[in-house]
KOLKOLNU-496797 format. One record per residue (C-alpha): y, z, x; residue in three letters. Coordinates in steps of 0.1 Angstrom, whole numbers, padded with zeros to 4 digits, always signed. Example, Ala and Ser with C-alpha at 12.3 -4.5 7.8 and 13.67 -1.06 7.14 Angstrom:
<atoms>
-0045+0078+0123ALA;-0011+0071+0137SER;
</atoms>
This chain:
<atoms>
+0165+0019+0251UNK;+0142-0011+0250UNK;+0153-0040+0228UNK;+0128-0056+0205UNK;+0129-0092+0196UNK;+0115-0090+0160UNK;+0113-0128+0156UNK;+0091-0132+0188UNK;+0071-0099+0183UNK;+0034-0106+0174UNK;+0027-0070+0164UNK;-0002-0068+0187UNK;+0004-0030+0196UNK;-0003-0035+0234UNK;+0031-0019+0240UNK;+0023+0012+0220UNK;-0008+0019+0241UNK;+0012+0019+0275UNK;+0043+0039+0264UNK;+0041+0072+0283UNK;+0065+0091+0259UNK;+0052+0077+0226UNK;+0085+0061+0218UNK;+0069+0030+0202UNK;+0051+0027+0170UNK;+0036-0002+0150UNK;+0040-0005+0114UNK;+0022-0032+0095UNK;+0044-0061+0105UNK;+0073-0042+0125UNK;+0076-0025+0157UNK;+0098+0004+0160UNK;+0114+0022+0190UNK;+0126+0058+0188UNK;+0153+0076+0208UNK;+0126+0091+0230UNK;+0124+0058+0250UNK;+0132+0062+0287UNK;+0134+0027+0297UNK;+0104+0027+0320UNK;+0097-0009+0314UNK;+0060-0004+0310UNK;+0060-0019+0275UNK;+0078-0051+0288UNK;+0050-0057+0314UNK;+0023-0051+0285UNK;+0040-0077+0260UNK;+0022-0110+0260UNK;+0050-0129+0240UNK;+0081-0117+0259UNK;+0095-0097+0228UNK;+0106-0066+0247UNK;+0134-0065+0272UNK;+0156-0038+0289UNK;+0193-0041+0278UNK;+0202-0043+0314UNK;+0179-0072+0321UNK;+0189-0109+0315UNK;+0176-0122+0282UNK;+0144-0142+0286UNK;+0151-0179+0283UNK;+0120-0202+0280UNK;+0114-0232+0259UNK;+0082-0251+0251UNK;+0091-0287+0255UNK;+0087-0306+0221UNK;+0102-0336+0204UNK;+0136-0333+0186UNK;+0131-0362+0164UNK;+0103-0370+0139UNK;+0095-0393+0110UNK;+0086-0363+0087UNK;+0092-0324+0091UNK;+0070-0303+0066UNK;+0081-0267+0061UNK;+0052-0245+0052UNK;+0016-0249+0064UNK;-0001-0238+0031UNK;-0025-0262+0011UNK;+0003-0285+0001UNK;+0022-0287+0033UNK;-0009-0291+0055UNK;-0023-0319+0031UNK;+0011-0338+0034UNK;+0012-0335+0070UNK;-0023-0348+0073UNK;-0019-0377+0051UNK;+0014-0388+0067UNK;+0000-0384+0102UNK;-0031-0403+0093UNK;-0008-0431+0081UNK;+0010-0432+0114UNK;+0041-0412+0110UNK;+0054-0386+0137UNK;+0049-0353+0119UNK;+0061-0317+0126UNK;+0045-0290+0105UNK;+0062-0256+0106UNK;+0048-0223+0097UNK;+0069-0192+0098UNK;+0040-0168+0101UNK;+0020-0164+0132UNK;-0013-0170+0114UNK;-0017-0199+0090UNK;-0035-0186+0057UNK;-0022-0150+0060UNK;-0013-0130+0041UNK;-0035-0145+0012UNK;-0017-0146-0021UNK;-0042-0162-0042UNK;-0074-0154-0063UNK;-0090-0182-0043UNK;-0109-0201-0070UNK;-0111-0239-0072UNK;-0134-0265-0088UNK;-0160-0284-0068UNK;-0150-0319-0080UNK;-0111-0316-0076UNK;-0116-0300-0042UNK;-0141-0326-0029UNK;-0117-0353-0037UNK;-0096-0339-0007UNK;-0121-0323+0017UNK;-0159-0320+0020UNK;-0168-0285+0010UNK;-0179-0264+0039UNK;-0199-0231+0041UNK;-0174-0217+0066UNK;-0146-0213+0040UNK;-0167-0208+0009UNK;-0173-0173-0001UNK;-0193-0180-0033UNK;-0204-0206-0056UNK;-0197-0201-0092UNK;-0217-0217-0121UNK;-0204-0200-0152UNK;-0174-0180-0167UNK;-0171-0152-0191UNK;-0136-0149-0210UNK;-0133-0115-0226UNK;-0107-0107-0251UNK;-0097-0072-0258UNK;-0075-0061-0288UNK;-0075-0025-0297UNK;-0112-0016-0300UNK;-0123-0051-0306UNK;-0139-0070-0277UNK;-0153-0105-0278UNK;-0168-0126-0250UNK;-0168-0164-0247UNK;-0194-0177-0222UNK;-0191-0211-0205UNK;-0221-0225-0187UNK;-0224-0254-0163UNK;-0200-0269-0137UNK;-0195-0259-0102UNK;-0167-0240-0085UNK;-0160-0220-0054UNK;-0143-0188-0043UNK;-0126-0196-0011UNK;-0121-0176+0020UNK;-0086-0189+0019UNK;-0074-0177+0054UNK;-0102-0200+0068UNK;-0096-0228+0043UNK;-0058-0230+0050UNK;-0063-0230+0088UNK;-0088-0258+0085UNK;-0064-0277+0064UNK;-0037-0273+0092UNK;-0064-0283+0119UNK;-0070-0314+0099UNK;-0035-0323+0101UNK;-0034-0316+0139UNK;-0064-0338+0143UNK;-0047-0366+0126UNK;-0016-0363+0151UNK;+0006-0338+0134UNK;+0022-0313+0156UNK;+0018-0279+0143UNK;+0040-0250+0152UNK;+0032-0214+0141UNK;+0056-0184+0140UNK;+0084-0209+0138UNK;+0106-0207+0108UNK;+0131-0232+0095UNK;+0165-0216+0090UNK;+0183-0243+0073UNK;+0185-0280+0068UNK;+0206-0306+0087UNK;+0229-0326+0065UNK;+0245-0360+0072UNK;+0269-0375+0045UNK;+0251-0355+0018UNK;+0216-0365+0030UNK;+0191-0341+0045UNK;+0183-0355+0080UNK;+0164-0327+0097UNK;+0159-0289+0100UNK;+0173-0260+0119UNK;+0147-0239+0135UNK;+0149-0203+0143UNK;+0136-0195+0176UNK;+0102-0179+0178UNK;+0075-0171+0204UNK;+0064-0207+0202UNK;+0096-0225+0204UNK;+0112-0202+0229UNK;+0150-0204+0235UNK;+0174-0181+0219UNK;+0195-0193+0190UNK;+0187-0221+0165UNK;+0172-0255+0175UNK;+0179-0288+0156UNK;+0152-0312+0148UNK;+0160-0346+0132UNK;+0138-0362+0107UNK;+0140-0391+0084UNK;+0124-0371+0056UNK;+0119-0333+0052UNK;+0092-0318+0028UNK;+0097-0283+0016UNK;+0063-0268+0010UNK;+0074-0231+0016UNK;+0060-0213-0013UNK;+0074-0195-0045UNK;+0100-0180-0024UNK;+0112-0214-0013UNK;+0146-0216+0006UNK;+0142-0252+0016UNK;+0147-0264-0021UNK;+0177-0242-0024UNK;+0192-0256+0009UNK;+0187-0291-0004UNK;+0206-0281-0036UNK;+0178-0283-0060UNK;+0178-0260-0091UNK;+0150-0234-0086UNK;+0161-0205-0106UNK;+0131-0188-0122UNK;+0136-0167-0154UNK;+0114-0134-0157UNK;+0095-0148-0186UNK;+0083-0177-0164UNK;+0070-0154-0136UNK;+0038-0136-0133UNK;+0038-0104-0113UNK;+0004-0103-0096UNK;-0017-0077-0075UNK;-0053-0080-0064UNK;-0079-0059-0046UNK;-0108-0073-0025UNK;-0134-0049-0038UNK;-0166-0041-0018UNK;-0196-0023-0030UNK;-0193-0036-0066UNK;-0219-0047-0092UNK;-0214-0080-0110UNK;-0230-0113-0114UNK;-0225-0131-0082UNK;-0221-0165-0098UNK;-0197-0158-0127UNK;-0159-0157-0129UNK;-0147-0130-0153UNK;-0114-0134-0171UNK;-0100-0106-0195UNK;-0072-0114-0218UNK;-0055-0083-0235UNK;-0020-0076-0244UNK;-0027-0039-0237UNK;-0043-0044-0203UNK;-0024-0073-0188UNK;+0007-0082-0210UNK;+0015-0118-0210UNK;-0012-0126-0183UNK;-0049-0118-0178UNK;-0073-0099-0155UNK;-0098-0117-0132UNK;-0128-0108-0113UNK;-0141-0135-0090UNK;-0173-0128-0069UNK;-0170-0133-0032UNK;-0207-0126-0024UNK;-0225-0096-0008UNK;-0212-0073-0035UNK;-0176-0082-0032UNK;-0151-0096-0056UNK;-0114-0105-0059UNK;-0102-0083-0088UNK;-0068-0087-0098UNK;-0043-0093-0127UNK;-0010-0111-0135UNK;+0015-0097-0159UNK;+0045-0115-0174UNK;+0075-0101-0154UNK;+0096-0094-0186UNK;+0068-0075-0206UNK;+0050-0051-0182UNK;+0075-0023-0181UNK;+0076-0017-0218UNK;+0040-0021-0220UNK;+0033+0005-0194UNK;+0048+0033-0215UNK;+0018+0028-0238UNK;-0007+0032-0211UNK;-0029+0063-0216UNK;-0017+0093-0193UNK;-0038+0100-0163UNK;-0044+0135-0148UNK;-0040+0121-0113UNK;-0011+0096-0109UNK;-0031+0074-0085UNK;-0023+0042-0069UNK;+0005+0020-0084UNK;+0014+0045-0111UNK;+0047+0031-0127UNK;+0042-0003-0113UNK;+0019-0034-0120UNK;-0006-0020-0097UNK;-0011+0008-0123UNK;-0025-0018-0149UNK;-0050-0029-0123UNK;-0061+0007-0113UNK;-0068+0016-0149UNK;-0089-0015-0155UNK;-0110-0009-0126UNK;-0115+0028-0134UNK;-0127+0017-0168UNK;-0153-0007-0156UNK;-0185+0010-0141UNK;-0195-0022-0121UNK;-0162-0023-0104UNK;-0152+0015-0102UNK;-0180+0021-0078UNK;-0164-0003-0054UNK;-0136+0004-0027UNK;-0106-0018-0020UNK;-0107-0033+0015UNK;-0077-0056+0009UNK;-0046-0053-0013UNK;-0025-0085-0019UNK;+0006-0089-0041UNK;+0030-0116-0050UNK;+0047-0136-0079UNK;+0034-0167-0094UNK;+0057-0192-0112UNK;+0043-0202-0146UNK;+0070-0227-0156UNK;+0074-0264-0155UNK;+0086-0280-0125UNK;+0123-0283-0122UNK;+0143-0314-0134UNK;+0147-0325-0099UNK;+0121-0325-0070UNK;+0138-0348-0046UNK;+0171-0355-0030UNK;+0183-0378-0003UNK;+0158-0373+0026UNK;+0140-0344+0009UNK;+0109-0337-0014UNK;+0096-0304-0027UNK;+0058-0297-0030UNK;+0035-0269-0045UNK;+0046-0235-0055UNK;+0080-0244-0041UNK;+0080-0271-0068UNK;+0068-0249-0096UNK;+0037-0271-0097UNK;+0013-0241-0106UNK;-0007-0244-0140UNK;+0012-0224-0164UNK;-0018-0212-0183UNK;-0040-0202-0155UNK;-0018-0196-0125UNK;-0039-0219-0105UNK;-0020-0238-0078UNK;-0043-0249-0047UNK;-0053-0282-0061UNK;-0020-0290-0077UNK;-0003-0282-0043UNK;-0028-0305-0024UNK;-0023-0333-0049UNK;+0015-0330-0046UNK;+0012-0331-0009UNK;-0008-0362-0009UNK;+0016-0379-0033UNK;+0047-0369-0013UNK;+0032-0382+0020UNK;+0023-0416+0003UNK;+0059-0419-0009UNK;+0073-0409+0025UNK;+0052-0434+0043UNK;+0064-0463+0019UNK;+0100-0450+0021UNK;+0102-0448+0059UNK;+0086-0483+0061UNK;+0112-0496+0036UNK;+0141-0478+0055UNK;+0151-0462+0023UNK;+0149-0425+0020UNK;+0174-0422-0008UNK;+0169-0399-0038UNK;+0164-0432-0059UNK;+0136-0443-0038UNK;+0119-0408-0034UNK;+0120-0404-0071UNK;+0087-0423-0072UNK;+0072-0391-0060UNK;+0086-0374-0091UNK;+0070-0402-0113UNK;+0037-0397-0096UNK;+0038-0358-0100UNK;+0045-0363-0136UNK;+0014-0384-0140UNK;-0010-0364-0121UNK;+0004-0329-0125UNK;+0034-0327-0149UNK;+0019-0338-0181UNK;-0010-0312-0179UNK;+0014-0285-0169UNK;+0038-0291-0197UNK;+0010-0292-0222UNK;-0001-0258-0209UNK;+0033-0245-0209UNK;+0038-0254-0245UNK;+0005-0238-0253UNK;+0017-0206-0237UNK;+0049-0207-0258UNK;+0030-0214-0290UNK;+0009-0183-0285UNK;+0030-0153-0278UNK;+0015-0127-0256UNK;+0002-0106-0285UNK;-0017-0136-0300UNK;-0035-0148-0270UNK;-0067-0133-0281UNK;-0067-0161-0309UNK;-0100-0182-0306UNK;-0079-0214-0302UNK;-0060-0202-0273UNK;-0092-0189-0256UNK;-0109-0222-0260UNK;-0078-0240-0244UNK;-0077-0213-0216UNK;-0114-0218-0209UNK;-0107-0255-0206UNK;-0079-0251-0181UNK;-0098-0223-0161UNK;-0128-0246-0157UNK;-0108-0268-0133UNK;
</atoms>
């Protein structure tokens, strides 16, 4: 039977098309082979990345030449990681930017909203990765039969095409001199006398050779998202209690009817316990429509949802809350989902430590998301830029100790932490059931404005 290298496999499906006995099938991100396989070898000839082999054949050994030593290795090519890599490479450091997925920016796990002024401080807005311009917002509170709307006019924001946006940030890093590797996952950190001194890299279709590769670095930045393993490998405390986690689902709906320049937020204990619902326009009758609910609240709240004749999508899960909301909104109910994304968002304050010897943590991995709105793009980019600036100075000073890198923590406190701590206290002050209070809504409106 044909052997599949699932790390190298690019899920292209070419092998399925040439299999004469239908032994291969392609799931969303996994290729499967059945007992019907006759080892004819046609699939190995059709595979562009060498992910298929006969058990009798010698294993493929190939390796793309690359450096084994860098000033800085960045794990994760999201907005925070790519911004850090760009800034560090622009300052003259040798930089390796690793992305475990084969396509930077995918899958999108974001509502994609940003403010103009904060974004423009990093990169000139470009129509190629902007889906819609937003000029107003409506914050709707629903409590029982009572509904109120606060309208906010003025200002300029964008709804991004984040797949394109993230890729452009990585391209900026490459243009500045960073080496970018996709489908190349870090599998651990190298340690020397208690100091992080590099990364272990799991083989992939880019790196080539079997086994793990070791790459040394003066500093490593972990920017690997809410699921960060890099921070845990470095020994940083990253445990997240359920009450500080938002469970989120989102559809991209096509064929809907809504104001194309207005962001809609709905706050309701019944409809989205502990969180809120958003509808962000993406132009041409499309919108990101999703919700986040507090992880420790939604199951008990789901028992109070009205019964449905047809169970429908997501019944018994968070997706069921979103389905009900869409079905109750005539402007959205007419649309059809063309994308479904899901994920968890940390709505906590940052952990006590963001650095250790030779290591810094950035973005969602560092819990730098706004605890009130769940927005994280700009905070991640801010943290990436700050981390790079400290890395440049630390390497010039030949001091990558935790004491020196703690300058990054101080800068994060100044530019991100204070605001996030204030918004976290506001969340704590107003329990989920009290978030339709006018004072909370005004504070939420200020935070959501960017």
